[in-house]
GUDRENKOL-445655 format. One record per residue: residue in three letters; x, y, z of N, C-alpha, C in turn. Coordinates in steps of 0.2 Angstrom, whole numbers, plus 5000, padded with zeros to 4 digits. Each point is the difference from the previous one (the first is absolute). Example, Ala and Ser with C-alpha at 12.3 -4.5 7.8 and 13.67 -1.06 7.14 Angstrom:
<sites>
Ala506649725039499650065000500450065000;Ser499850054996500450065001499650055003;
</sites>
This chain:
<sites>
Met512746675388500349974995500850015001;Ser500449945000500750015001500350034995;Thr500550045002500550034995500749985000;Thr500149955004500749975000500249984993;Thr500750024999500349984994500549945002;Tyr499949954996500449935000500550004995;Thr500649985002500650004995500049934997;Val500250004994500049944996500749994997;Ala500349945000500549984996499849944995;Ile500250014994499849954995500649964997;Val499949945000500649964997499749964994;Gly500450014994499749974994499650054996;Met500450034995499650064996499949974993;Gly499749944999499849984994499350024999;Lys499649974996499350024999499650005006;Arg500049955004499550015006500350055005;Gly500750005001500250055005499950074998;Thr500050014993499850074998499350015001;His499549954999499350015002500050025007;His500349975005499950015007500350075002;Ala500650014997500350075001499650064998;Ala499749994994499650064998499450015004;Ala499749945003499450015004500250025007;Phe500549985003500250035006500250084999;His500450014995500250074999499450054999;Ala499549974997499450054998499550015006;Asn500149965006499650005006500450045005;Pro499750065002500350045005500149975007;Arg499749945001500149975006500749965001;Phe500450004994500649964999500650054998;Glu500649985002500650034997500449954998;Val500249994993500549954998500750035001;Val500349975005500650025003500649974996;Gly499949944997500549964997499849954995;Ile500449994995499849954995500749964999;Cys499949934998500549964999499949954994;Asp500649994996499949964995500749984998;Ile500149944997500749984998500250034994;Asp499650044996500250034994500050085001;Pro500650035000500150075002499650044995;Ala500049984994499650054995499350005001;Arg499749945002499350005002499950045006;Leu500450005005500050045006500050074998;Glu500450024996500150074999499350034996;Gly499849964996499350024996499550005005;Ala499949955005499550005005500050065005;Ala500650025002500150055005499850074997;Ala500150014994499850064997499250015000;Glu499649955000499350005001499850015007;Leu500449995005499849995007500350055004;Asp500250064997500350055004500749995003;Asn500349954996500749985002500149985007;Pro499749945002500149975007500749975000;Val500249985006500749965000499949944996;Thr500649994996500049944996500649955002;Ser499949944999500549955001499949944996;Thr500649964999499949944997500049945005;Asp500050025007500049955005499550025005;Ala499549955001499450015004500250015007;Ala500449965003500250015007500350075001;His500450024996500350075000499550055000;Leu499549994995499550055000499550015006;Leu499949945003499550005006500450035006;Ala500749985001500350035005500150085000;Arg500050024994500150074999499350045000;Thr499549974998499450045000499549985006;Lys500149955003499649985005499250014999;Pro499749974995499350014998499549975005;Asp499450034999499449965004499849944996;Ile500150014993499749944996500649984995;Leu500049935000500549974994499549984995;Cys500050024994499749974994500549974996;Phe499949934998500549974996499649964994;Cys500350014994499749974994500549974996;Thr500249945003500649964997499849934998;Leu500449964997499949944998499849965007;Pro499649944999499849965006500549975004;Asn500649994997500549975004500350045006;Leu499850075000500350045005499550025005;Arg499449975000499550025005500350005007;Leu500249945002500249995007500650055002;Asp500550014996500550045001499850075002;Met499550024995499850075001499550015006;Ile499749955002499650005006500450015006;Arg500649965000500450005006500350075000;Leu500250034995500350075000499550055003;Gly499449994998499550055002499949995008;Val500049945002499949995007500650035004;Glu500649984998500650025003500150085000;His499750034996500150085000499450035002;Gly499549965004499550035004499450044996;Val499949974994499450044996499449985004;Lys499550044998499349995003499649954996;Leu500150014993499649964995500449984994;Ile499949944998500449984994499449984994;Ala500150034995499649994994500449974995;Tyr499749944997500449974995499549964995;Glu500449974995499649974994499849935002;Lys499549984997499949925000500449974995;Pro500149935000499849965006500450025006;Met499849995006500350025006500649965002;Ala500149944997500649965001500049954994;Leu500549955001500149954995499849935003;Ser499950005006499849935004499650025006;Thr499749955003499650005006500550025006;Asn500649964999500550025006500250075000;Glu500150034994500250075000499550045002;Ala499449994998499450045002499950005007;Leu500149945003499949995008500550045003;Glu500650004998500650045003499850084999;Ile499850024994499850074999499550025006;Met499549965000499450015005500350005007;Arg500449965002500350005007500450065001;Leu500450024995500550065001499650065001;Val499550014996499650075000499550005006;Thr499749945002499650005006500450015006;Asp500649975001500450015006500250075000;Ala500250034995500250075000499450055000;Gly499449984999499550055000499950044994;Val500349984994500050034994499449984996;Lys499750054997499449994996500349984993;Thr499649964996500249994993499450004996;Val500150024993499550014995500349974994;Val499649954997500249974994499650024994;Ser500350014994499750044995499549964996;His499449995002499449974997499650064998;Gln500250054996499750064999499450004995;His499949954997499550004995499350015003;Arg499949985006499450005004499750085000;Tyr500550044999499850074999499750024994;Gly500049964995499750024993499250005001;Ala499750054996499350015001499649944998;His500349964995499649944998500149955005;Tyr500549995004500149955005499550025006;Gln500050075001499650025006499249994998;Lys499850014994499349994998499849935001;Val500549954998499849935001499949985007;Lys500550035004500049995008499350025002;Glu499850064998499450035002499449964998;Ile500049974994499449964998500049945004;Ile500549975002500149935004499850025007;Ala500350055003499850015007499350025001;Gly499750044995499350025001499549944999;Gly500249944999499549954999499749994993;Ala500250044996499650004993500149944996;Ile500549965002500049934996499849945005;Gly499750025005499849955005500649985004;Lys499949945003500549975004500649974996;Val500650025001500549984996500249935002;His500149964995500349935001500649994997;Thr500350044995500649984997500350074998;Val500750005001500450064998500549974995;Tyr500250044995500549974995500450054998;Ala500649984997500550054997500449964995;Thr500250044995500549974995500450054997;Ala500649984998500550054997500549964996;Thr500150034994500549964995500750015003;Gly500150055004500750015003500249955005;Trp500649995001500249945004499950015008;Met500149955004499850005007500350065004;Leu500650005000500350055005499950084997;His499850004994499850074998499350025002;Met499649954999499250015000499649975006;Met500249945002499549965004499950045007;Thr500450035003499850035007499650064998;His500050044995499550044998499449974999;Leu499949954997499449964999499749985006;Ile500449975005499749975006499850065005;Asp500450055000499850065004499350034998;Tyr499950004994499350034998499549955001;Met500149944999499549945001499850015008;Arg500550005004499950015007499650065002;Trp500250054996499650075001499349994998;Phe499849974995499449994997499649955005;Asn500349965003499849955005500050025007;Gly500050075001500050025007500649985005;Gln500649994997500649985003499949945004;Ala499649954998499949945003500749965000;Glu500149965005500749965000499949944996;Ala500549984997500049934997500149955005;Val499749944998500149945005500449954996;Trp499949994994500549954996500050024993;Val500549974997500150014992500249934997;Met499850004994500349954995500350034994;Gly500549984997500350034994500349954995;Gln500250034994500349964995500450054996;Ala500649984998500450044996500449974994;Ser500250034995500449974995500550054997;Gly500549984997500550044997500650035004;Arg500649994997500650025004500350074997;Gly499750024995500450064996500150065004;Lys499550025005500150065004500349995007;Leu500249945001500349985007500750045001;Thr500350024994500650045001499950074999;Asp499450034999499850074999500250045007;Ala500050064999500150045006499450005005;His499549984997499449985004499849934999;Pro500449955003500049934998499349975002;Ser499849974995499349975000500049944995;Pro499549955002499849964994499750034994;Asp500049984995499750034994499350015001;Tyr499649955003499350005001499949975007;Ile499550035004499849985006499350025001;Ala499649955004499350015001499949975007;Gly499550035003499849975007499350015002;Phe499849965004499350015003500150025007;Ile499750055003500050025007499449995003;Gln500049975006499450005004500050055006;Phe499650055000500050055005499549985006;Gly500250035005499649985006499350025001;Asn499850044995499350025000499649964995;Gly500349954997499749954996500050024992;Val500350064999500150024993500649964997;Arg500049984994500549974996500450054996;Gly500649995000500450054995500449954995;Ile500050034994500349974994500550054997;Val500749984999500550054998500449964995;Glu500250044995500549974995500450064998;Ala500749984998500550054998500549974996;Gly500250044994500549974996499749984993;Ala500549984996499849974994499649945000;Gly499450004997499549955001499450035004;Ala500150055003499450035004499650044994;Pro499350005002499650034995500250074997;Asp500050014994500150074997499450045002;Val500250075000499550055000500050044994;Pro499749984995500150034993499850075000;Glu499650025004499750075000500650055002;Val500649975002500550045003500649994996;Asp500450054998500550004995500749985003;Tyr500250005006500749995003500049965005;Trp500549955001500049955005499950025007;Trp500350065002500050025007499350025002;Arg499650024995499350025002499549944999;Lys500249944997499649954999499849965006;Cys499750035005499849975006499250015001;Arg499749955002499350005001499949975007;Ile499650045004499949985007499250025001;Gly499749955003499350015001499749955006;Ala499350015000499749965005499349974997;Leu499849945001499449974998499550005007;Gly499450024999499550005005499449964998;Thr499550005005499449964999499650044995;Glu500150064999499650044995500350044995;Gly500749984999500350044994500849995001;Phe500450044997500750015000500250074999;Ala500650015002500450064999500749994999;Glu500350034995500749994999500450064997;Val500650015002500450054997500649974996;Leu500150044994500649984996500550065001;Thr500649985002500550065002500150054994;Gly499949984994500150044994499450014996;Gly499449985003499450004996499350025004;Gly500150035005499350025003499749955005;Trp499450015001499649955004499449984996;Arg499749945003499349984997499749965006;Ala499350004999499649965006499449994997;Val499749955003499249985000499850005007;Thr499550045002499850005007499249985000;Ser499850005006499349985001499550054997;Thr500250064998499650054998500250034993;Ser500649984997500250034995499749994993;Gly499649945000499649994994500549984994;Gly500649985001500549984995500750025002;Val500450004996500750025001500150075001;Ile500350035005500250075001500850005000;Ser500250064998500850005000500250075000;Gly500650015001500350075000500850004998;Pro500350065000500750004998500449995005;Gly500750004999500550005005500649964997;Asn500650035002500649974998500650015005;Met500549965000500550015004500350075000;Asp500150035005500250074999500450025007;Tyr500650014999500450015006499950075003;Asp499950054995499850075002499450005004;His499549964999499450005004500149965007;Asp500449944999500049955006500550025005;Met500550034998500650015005499850055005;Pro499750064998499950055005499649985006;Pro499449965000499749985006500449955004;Tyr500449954996500449955003500550045005;Val500350054997500550045004499750045006;Gln499450034998499750045006499849965006;Gln499849934998499849965006500649985004;Ile500650004997500649995004500050065006;Ala499950064998500050055005499449995005;Asp499549984997499449995005500249955005;Trp500349954998500149955005500650025005;Leu500550044998500550025004499750055005;Asp499550044998499650055004499649965006;Asp499749954998499549965004500149934999;Pro500249965005500149935000499349964998;Arg499550035001499349974999499950004992;Ala500350054996499950014993500449954996;Val499949935001500549964997500050004993;His500550004997500150004992499649944997;Pro499650014995499749944997500549954997;Cys500650034998500649954997500549985006;Asn499850005006500449995006500449934999;Gly500549995003500549944999499649945003;Glu499650005005499749945003499549984994;Ser499650044997499649984995500449974994;Ala500550034998500449984995500349935001;Tyr500249995007500349935001499449954999;Arg499450015002499549954999499949984993;Gly500050054996500049994993500649964997;Phe500650025002500649964998500049935003;Glu499849995006499949945003499649954996;Ile499450034997499649954996500449984994;Met500350054997500449984994500549955001;Met500450015006500549955001499749935002;Ala499450005003499749945001499849964994;Ile499850044995499849974993500749974998;Cys500550035000500749974998500149945004;Arg499950005006500149945004499549944998;Ser499450024998499649954998500249964994;Val500350044995500349974994500649955002;Val500450025005500549965002499849945003;His499550005005499849955004499449964997;Arg499750034995499549964996499449995005;Gly499850055003499449995004499850075004;Gln499549995004499750065003500550035005;Ile500150065001500450045004499650045005;Glu500049995006499750045005500450065002;Leu499650055002500350075002499950015008;Pro500450035003500650044998500649954999;Leu500550034996500649964998500550015006;Glu500449945000500650005004500650014996;Pro500650025003500650004995500149934997;Gly500350004994500149944997500550014994;Glu500149954996500450014994499850064996;Pro500550044998499850064996499649984993;Glu499450034999499549984995500350004993;Ile500450054998500250004993500549944999;Glu500549995005500449945000499749945000;Ala499449995003499749945000499649994994;Leu499850054997499750004993500549984995;Ala500650025000500549994996500249925000;Arg499949985006500249935001499549954998;Val499350024999499549954999499750014993;Leu500050064997499750014993500449974995;Pro499649964996500449964994500350044995;His500549974997500550044995499749994993;Lys499549964999499749994994499750074997;Pro500050014993499750064998499350015001;Val499850065002499350015001499750054995;Leu499449984997499750044994499650065003;Leu500450065002499750055003500250074996;Ser499650054999500250064997500250055005;Met500550045000500250055004499850074998;Pro499950045005499750074998500550034995;Glu499850044995500450034996500350075003;Asn500650014998500350065002500150015008;Ala500049945003500050005008500650045003;Ala500650004996500650045003499950075000;Glu499550034996499950075000499850035007;Tyr499749965004499850035007500650005004;Leu500549965000500550005004500550065000;
</sites>
């Protein structure tokens, strides 16, 4: 077993940056050598919890000074490409960052080109798959207990760039990582187009996977509520339908299933829990750096496939038809949606207290 210690610099010390920093700091395979944030007071408070690493309000300065093995950044989406460039320029081995991986197909393709050419590994934080309830549903599906899967589905009341790559990533996981062949989508509402995570108020799509399974995904105001769950960020439902039953997970409400042998509905507990989900997510970063064959489940290539599906759904809205994959560069999807979505009022309800997550 390897005992190599990997150094980490973390940019962005908000809620998610703090989660990452705590998980890296708690794991003896890592040393947090630097942290960065534009808020000096936030930096000072975080440093005291991390054995006082180097601090800076400038990411480039921090990387030049600390020369880390890993760059982890938890910033707003508009900084993704800039941070990736910084990591590549400073010779890091791995970049770990938040979803969504980009704001457009063009940007995502450029990110993939940069890291591939430089040989830099990337990990995108779709960490809910480490939840015990998510793992249970995957186990039921993969074990054949619901028969042959014909449909995977996911819904969230949170808007697209907050939630949809999470949804698609877990749908793909439940479907054995099958590649998508084509999508069709529809969207409405302009209220969230100017958000920090710019999105239509509501978007839905059909996904045809190469293994014959159909995917159905919805996100935003107008998506089905999950009344069993009390808070919008946890109101996500992801599952699979098979020839002999179904299995689904609620991010904030456990799991349930009907299988070929269950004799009715079976269920179990589970909730979104960073303290539970982040340690294995971080440990598998060390595992991948130790051994190139131990590819991280949240690797950037897989994240790109999910992001590509989401952007294809957006293109379907714009072009009013079926969109085949893989995607080529084109008009940035959010700009295209802003161009075509109608300005007339849309009768949708938005999640309550959405700003509390930010």
